[in-house]
N, C-alpha and C positions, 0 to 999 in steps of 0.2 A: 563591264569593261568599256572603256571609251571607244567611240567610233573612229576617232582620229588620234591615236596615241602619239603620233609625231608632233602634234601641236602641244600636247602635255609635256613632252620631253623637254622643251625649252623652258616652259614655265616652272616645272617641278624640279628639274636638275640644273637649270640655268646654263645649259650647253646648247650650242647651235649645231644642227646637222644639215648635211647636204640634201638637195632635193631627192636624189636617188635613195639615200638612206631613209628619208622620210617616207618614200613610197614603200620601201621594205617594211618599215615599222608599222605603217598604216595597214599593210596586208596581213599582218600577224593574226588579228582577231578573226579573219575571214577565211584563211587558207590553212590547210593542214601541212603543206610543204611549200617552201618558197625557194626559188632558184634566183641567184643574183649574178647575171652574166656581165661581169666587169673584170678589169685587169688587176694587177698587183698593187698593193699599198693604197687602196682607196677607202679603207675603213670597214670592210665586211666583218672582220673579227671584233673590232671595237664596238660596232653597233650591236652585234650579237651579244657581246658581254653586257652592254647597257640594257638590253632587253631582259636578260635573266637576273640582273641585279635588283 
């Protein structure tokens, strides 16, 4: 698995992600659980969907 999946996200899927989304994506290979303390409508569900796609 890549050490920085957030960088691959743009190259592979051609989509840009926010810095906080990139932090979340980059934590996936190293953390069993990830909490994302942000408000409504900032793309938590979208980035989770992209991670499992």
